[in-house]
N, C-alpha and C positions, 0 to 999 in steps of 0.2 A: 548248190552249185558245184560242178565238177571242177577238178584242178585245171582241166584244159579251158573250160569257160572262164574260170578266174584269170587265168594267163591272158586270154583273148581281151577280157573287159580291162585288164590292167594295161595291156599295150594300147588299147583304144584311148584309155584315160592318158597315157603318156603322150600319145600322138596329138591329142586334143591340147594338152598342156603346152607341148612344143610349138604347135602353131599359134597359140595366144601369145606365148612369150617371144616368139620371132617377130610377130606383129608389134609387140609392144617394145622391142629392143631398141628401136630407132626413133620411135614415135613418142614415147611416153617417159623419157628420162626425166625431163623437167617436171613432169607430174610426179613421178616416183620421188624426186628429190624433195619436192614440197610436201609430200606425204610422210616422208621420213622426217623431215624438219618439223612436222606437227608434233612429233615425240620430244623434241627438243625444246620447243617453245616455252613449256614451263620452267625450264631451267635457264631462261635467257639471261637473268642476273649473274648467275654463276658463269655462264658462257662469256659474258662480257669482261668478268673479273679474270677469267683464264686467259682470254685474249690480251688483256692489259699485261699479265705476267709474261705471256709468250712474246709480246712486242719487245718488252725489256730484255728478255733473254736472247732475242733474235738480234738485237743492236750489240750486246756484248760480245758476242762471237766474232761478227766482222771487225769490231774494233781492235781486236788483239793484233792482226798484222799491221794496222796502222801504227799501233804502239812500237811494234818491233822496228819498222820503218824510221820512226822518229828516234828510237834508242840508238839504231846504227848511224843515221846520217847526222843526227844533231848532237849526240853525246860521245858515241865511241870514237868515231871519226876525229873529233876535235879533243878527245881525251877528257870529257867532263863527267868524272866519276859520280858526283852528287846528283847530277841530272839523271845519269843512268840508274841510280839507285831508285830515284822516284818513279822511273819508267817501269822499272821491275816491280816496284810496289803496286803500281796501277795495274799491272799485268795480272799479279796475284789476286788483286781485288776483282778484277774482271773474271778471271777463272773461277773464283770462290762463288762470286754473285751469280755467275751463269749456271753453276751447278746447282746452287739453292733454289735458283728460279726454274730450272728444269724439273726438280723434285716437286715444287708445288704444281707446276704446270700438269706433269704426269698424273699426279693423285688427283687433282682437280677434274681432269679430262676423264680418266677412268671411273670416278664417281659420278659423273654427269652420264656418261655413257651406260653405266650399269642401271641408273635410275630410269633411263629411256628404254633400255632392253626389258626391264621388269614391267614397265607400262605396256610395251608393245606385246610381250608374252601373255600378259593378264588379257589383253584384248583378244588375242588369238583364241585363247581358251575359253573366254566369255562367249566369244562368237560360236564356237564349236558347241557349246552347251545350248545355245539357242535353237540349233538346227533340228528339224524334225527327224524321226527315225528314218523316212525315206531318202534323207541326204546320207545317211550312214549305210544304207542298203548298196549304194552305188559308188560309195568312196572308200577306198582301201584304208584300213586303219593305220597302216605303215606310212600312207602318204600324209595323213593328220599328224602322226607323231613327228615325221620329219619337218613339217611346217613349224610345229610348236617348239622343236628343239634345234636341230641342226640349221634350219634356214633362219631362224631368229638369231642364232648364234653367229651366223654369217654377217649380220648386221652390227656385232657387238663393236669391233675395231672402228667401223664407220663412225657409229654414235659416239664411241668413247674418246677417239682423238682425231677422228677424219677432219672434221671442219676446222678445229683449232689448230692442229699440226699443219694443215694444208696453208692456212693463212700465216702461220708461223714461217713456213718455208718461203712464202711469197714476200713476207717483211724481210727476211735474211737476204733474198735475191735482191730487193730494192737497196738495202744498206751495203751489200757487197758491191753492186753496181755503182753506187753513189762514190764509195771510196776508190774503186778502180778508176773512175773517170776523173776523179780528182787527182789521183797520182800520175796517171798516164793514159790519156785517150786512145792512144794508137795500139797499146797492149790490151786495153779494155775492148777495143773494136775485134782484134784478133781472137780474143777468149771467146767472144759472143758469135763469131762466124760459124762456129760448129752447131749453133742452135737448130738450124731448119733440119739438119741431118738427124739430131736428136729427136726432134718433133716427128719426123717421118717414122723413126723406128717406133716410137711410142703409139703413134697412131696404127701402125701395123700390128703391133702387139695387141692393142685394144680390140681390133675388129676381129682377131682371131680367138683371144682367149675369152671373151664374153661368151661366145657360143660354147666353149668348153666348159665353162663354170655351169651354164645352164644344164648341159649334157651330164655333167658330173653330179650335180645335186639330183637330177632325176633318177640317175642310177642308185644313189643312196636311198632314195624313196622307195625303189623297186626293191633293194635289199631289205630294208626295214619291213616293207610289207610282207615278202617272203618269209623272212625270219619270224615274225610275229605270228603269222598264221600256222607255220608249221611247227613252232614250239608249243602253240596252244593245242594244236591237233596231232601231237607227236604219238599219242595212243593209237591213233588211227594209222599213221605210218608204220608204227611197228607191228601192229596186229595183222596188217594185210602184207608185211615184208617188203615195204616199198622204199626202204632205206636208200638203196643204189639208185633207184629211178629218181627219187627226190634230191640226192646229192648231185645227180647229173644236171637237173635243172638248176640247182643252186650254182653249181659251178659255171653254168651259161651265164646266169645273171651276174655272178662275181667276175667273170671274164669281161662282160661288157663294161662293168665299172672300172677295172683295171685299165682297159683300153682307154677310156674316157680320160682317166686320170694322167695315164702315161703321154697321152697327146697334149694335155695341158703343160706337162713337165717339158715336152719338146719347145714350145714356145718360150718357157722360162729361160731354158738351155741357150737359146738364141738371143733373148732380149738383155739379160743382165751382162752377159760378156760384151754385147755391142755397146751398151752404156759406158762400160768401163773403157772400152778402146776409144770411144769418142773423147771421153774426158781426158785420156792420155795424149790423145792427138792435140787436143786444146793446150796441155801443158808443155807439149814438146813445142808447139808453135810459139808459146810465150817465151821459151828459153831461146828459141832460134831468132825470133825478131828482137827480143831483148838483148840477146848477145850482139847481134848486128848493129843495133844502137849503140851499144857500150862500145865496140871496136871502132865505130865511125866517130866516137868522140862526142857524142850528143850528151845532153844534160841529164841523161838516166844514171841515176845513183846506184849503189850496190844495195842500200836499203830498200828502194823502190823495186829492184828487180827481185830481191828476197820476198818482199811483201807480196808482189805479184804471183810468186810461185805458190805461196800460201793461199791467195785469193783465188787462183786458178783451181787448186784442190777444194777449197771452201765452195767455189761457185757451183761445182757439180755435186756437192753432197746435198743441198736441197733439191736439185733436180733429180738426183736419184731417189731421194726421199719422196718427191712428188710423184715419181713413177711408181714407188712402192705403195703410196696411198691411192694412186690410180688403181693399181692392183686390187687393193683393199676395197675401193669403191666398186669395181668390177663384181667382186665376189657379193658386195651388199647388194648391187643392183639386181643380181641374179637371184638372190634370196628374196629380195623386196618384191620382184615381180611375182614370185610365187606365193609369197605371204598376201600381198593385197590382192592377188587373184582369188585367193581363198575368202579373204575378208569380203571381196565383192560379190561372192557366190552366196548370196543370203537367201535362203528358202524359209527362213523362220515364219512361222504362222502368224497371221495378222490379228492383233488385238483389236477389240472393239474400242472405238474412240470414246464412246461413253458407256462403259461396261455396266452391266446390272449388278448390283450387290446382293450377295446370298450369304448371310451370316450363318444361316441354318437351312437345311433342305428337308423336305418331307421324304424324297426318294422316289417320286414318280419318274420313270424312265419311258420315254416314247420315241420310236423310230417312225418316221413317216416317209415313206416311198424313197428309200436310201439306196443310192446307186454309188458304187465305188470300184476303182480300178487302181493297182499299184503302178502299171505302166501300159503302154500301148503296143498294138501289134506292129507288125511290118508295115501295114498299110496307113499307120497313124491313127488307128481307131482304138478307143479304151478296151483293154482286156478285162472285162467287169468280172469282180470277184463277188460284189453284192448287187443284186438286181432288184429293185423296187422292194426293199425289204421294209415291212411295216408290222409293228407290234407295240404293245403297251405293257409295262409291268407297273402295277400299283404299288403305293407305299406299303413296305412290309412283306410284300409277296416274294416267293423265290421262283425264278425262271430258269430252266435249264436249257442249254443248247446242244443239241446231238446231231450227229451225221458223219458222212465219211470224211476222210482226210481231203483237205481242200474244198470243203463245202462252204466254208466262210465263217467258221465259229469264232476263231482268234481275231479275225479281222473286225467283227462286231465290237470286240473288246478294245481293239486298237482305236477304231473311229471314235467310240464313246468318249474315250480318254483323250482324244485329238492328238494321238501320236501321229495319225495320217488324217488329211482333211478331205471329206467326201466331195464328189464332183456334183451331185444332185440330191435333192431331198433335204430333210431336216431331222436333227436330234434334239430332244427336248428334255431338261431336267426341271420337273416342277413347272412344265408349261414354258419355260425360257429356253430359246435356242441356245445351244452350248457355244455357239461362236460369238454370242454377246456377253460371255462370261470370261473373266480373266482366267488364263490357264491355271494360275496358282489356285484360284478359287475352286474351280471345277475339279482339280486332281486332290485337293485337300478333303473334299467330301466322299471321294471314292478310294476304298482300299482295294489293292490288288495284289494277289497272290498266284504266281506263275509256276507252271510244272517245273521250268528249269530255272532254279534259283541262282542268283547272283551275289556272292558276298565279296566285300572288299577286305584286303588285308588289314588286319588291326584286331582290337579286341571284340569280344562278343557284344559289349555295351555299345561300342561305336556303330557296329552294324545293325543295332536294335534301334538306336536313337538317331542315327546319322548325324551325330554332334549337334543336334537340335537344342539349343539351351531351354526351349520351353517344355521339353520332356524332363520330368525328374524322375528319380530313381524309383521312387514309390510306384508311379505310373508304370513304368517299364517292367518291375517285377510283378505288378498285379496282372498285366498282360501275360506274362510268362506263365504265371499260375493258372490262369483261364485255360491256355492251350496244354497246360501240364508240361511245357518245356523246361520248367525249372527242375524237373527231376533229373535231367542229363546235365543241365548247367551247373548245378550245384556239386555234381560229381567231377566236374572238370577241376584239374590242379589249382587254377587261378580263378574258377568261377566266372563272374561275368568280365572279368579282365584278361581272359584267356585269348591269345592270340590265334585267330582261326587260320592264319597263313593266307597265301594268295588263292583267291576265288574259295576260299573255305576248305582248302584241300586236307586240313586236319580233322575235319569232321565227316560224318557218313551223310548219304544224301537225305536219308530220313531226318537227321539232325538240322541240316541247312533247311530243309522244307519247314520244319518247326519254328526255326529262327525267322524266315520269312512270314509266316503266319503271324507271329508276335509283332513283327514289324509294322504289318499292316493294322494291327489292332490297337497299337499304341495310340492312334490318332483318333480312335473312335469314330470311324467313318459312318455316314448314314447310308452309304451304298457299298456293298461288298462283291468284288468281282473274283471269281475263283476259276483259275485254268487247270481242271483236274488236280486240285491241291492235295489230294491224298494218295495220288497215284504212285509216288516214290517212297512210301513209308512201308513198314511191315504192318501185318495185320493187328498186331497189339496196339502199335502207335496210331494206325488209322482209326481203331476203336475210339481211342482218347480223343483224337482230334474231331470225330464225328460227334462225340458227346459235346464238346466245346462248341462245334458248329450249331448244334441244335439250340444251345442257349444263346449264341451270339446272333444267329439269323433272325431270332425273334424281334420283331419290331422293325427290321432292317430289310431293305430292298436287296436281294442278292441274285446275281447273275452267274450261272455256273456253266462252264463247259465240261460235259460228261462223256468221257470215253467209256467208263464202265457203268452201264445202265442200272446197277445195283445201288448207285450212290444218289440216284435222283427220282426214286419212287414216290417220295412224299413232296415233290415240287408241286407249287400251285399250278404252274403250267409248264409244259415241255414243248419247245420249238424244234421241229425236225427240219434241217436245212440240207438242200440238195442243189449242188451246182450254183450256189449264190442265192437261191430263193427259199422263202419259208413255204414248204409243201404241206406240212401237218403242225397242228398245234392242240394241245389238250393235257389232260392229266395221263399218268401212266396207264391206268385202266382204260380210259377212253382211247387212247391211241392203239393200245393192243386190240380193242374191240374193232377199230376200223380196218384192221387187218391190211395196212398198207406198208410204207416205208419203215416206220417205226417197228412194226411187228416182224419184218424182215431182218432188220438190224438185231433185234433182240433174239430171234430163233437162231440166228447165225452166231451170236456170241455165246449161246448156251447149247449149240447143237451137239457137244459132246457130253451132255448131262442126260443121264437115264431118265431123270423125272422133270423134263423140260415142261414148264407151265404151260397150261392150255388157255391163258388168257385172263386168269383171276389176279394176276399181278404178283402171285407167290414166286419167290426165287428159289432156285435149286437148293439143296441142303449143303452141297460142297461147291465152292466156286474158286478158281485158281486166283493167286493174288492179283494178277493184272487183269483178270476177267476177260481174256481174249484167247482165241483158238489160233494155234500155229498150223494149221493144215486142215484137211477134211474136205469133203464134198460141198460143205456149206460156202466154200468160196465162190461157187458159181452163182449164189443167190445175191451176191452184192449189187446193190443198185448201180445203175450206170453211173460212171464218175468215180465209183469208190475204189478203183484199182490205184489210185495216186496219179493218173494221168493228168489231172488238173493240177494247176499250181497251188502248192500247199500254203495255206494261209498261216499255218503255225510256224513257218520258217522265220 
């Protein structure tokens, strides 16, 4: 896929996400809260304990102005020093107790939140692992990374302290209101009169900032996708001198992110000063009306007035905290919408309700009238890659698949392993439809070696065993000896503990290929699938692997994709694919004698050899390492579709 196509697909994905989020923004808040609450339910007991602690802390805070009022009116005014000392002692105990309870509350709520975040992130990653390869074909990797990291992290504060702190602030408001009305109901009403204005400002902020959170999260996702893709493909960018162009594209995406973030800052810049101004208006009103009452000679005492000034300040602290928590919840809702949208998008393959048990397989592979398409065309019709493909490979046989790029060779491997689900027909292993087998059972019996080897960062041993405890060291080293990979492993500074770095960058391509071969052989599969497993190694290494293959394929069913026809002369049958159909089948000699597609491919591959064989199956004395021709008149003899115009199934 070209960069422009990727950008178009990325924008389409973003538009689709935005549409779903806009629809869910006002309709499914309650549902989102319930789903978030699902991750808090296992810790309900701890939450109840945290609420109890919060309730106690919420009472001690509003108690302090009441103690101040009592100290002034009951003891300072009348000169009772002993009573004043008791009040001061109570104030100190209230302060210390509130501090200790706040510490317990913060620690418990953070612990609860991190447990819930751990569970949520685990569910997201488990869900991603269950998806078939078709899901990853159309989903940007950066988007998945964003969902599993920053989007999950956006829920951290909400799950850590959101519910408990919100309830704690509500308790504080209730206690403050109780003490205020018990002291002077007129001043209490004056303080509360500004509440409608504060509610209006809060809802204005909510309606605007929610949309900006979603936009900001999406821009982060675009940044992650772009950076991940271009760092991975940096050698292509540098090879074709595209640094300036890709920088221009990056700056465009980065500008969009900056603009979205600055817009959200604008709403903050209005919201917080507005809250502060409103609270100061309430404080001024208390001083005004309280002063008028005092001047008028009412029963308002100095202690009550001072206590109300403190209550006016305290009253708006939980309101500001609630606004801040609302801000946190908005971030959480924006992240939750995207996380649960991903979790709801489940394309995992259906497992049989009563799967057939296969402890051991003989290795008979059969394709019956198989049709498969990766995607549909503009008219909604399947763009068939495999068309009515039928063949049988008996136990212990070796079948080779040849054909031009896009003919369907790798697709056959993909559907055999159920990386993709076929639309029509059946695929059978030992007479059992693979859809009736558990995926783990099916893949446990099939070894796969790809041309493009993927290694994880970590030791050689980890890449060979994938941390499977059932694979012991003896089995691992025996497989390495069979492939003769132990020759280079033993020469590494740390041997099997050598760190191969990210994607195996510290090893040559040939060494990575050997490790992939060992990794497949460790599990002693009954069926071996090879996607041109020797194409990326030098001649000497290829000879070593070929010797191992001769021993290992004996008694095993083997399917091999062959680009170099020299590697499949001895196959029991060769299937020639053309535009998704099996056009020819037979042995090497039989297909040459047919003088059809296989013969044309064979002649083209060795067109530059002066001793091109004439149909007896003998190969030329000298063959280039990759067995291909990089030019010449033979290009015109390619069969139709061999020019790469058909969608490549190797991608």
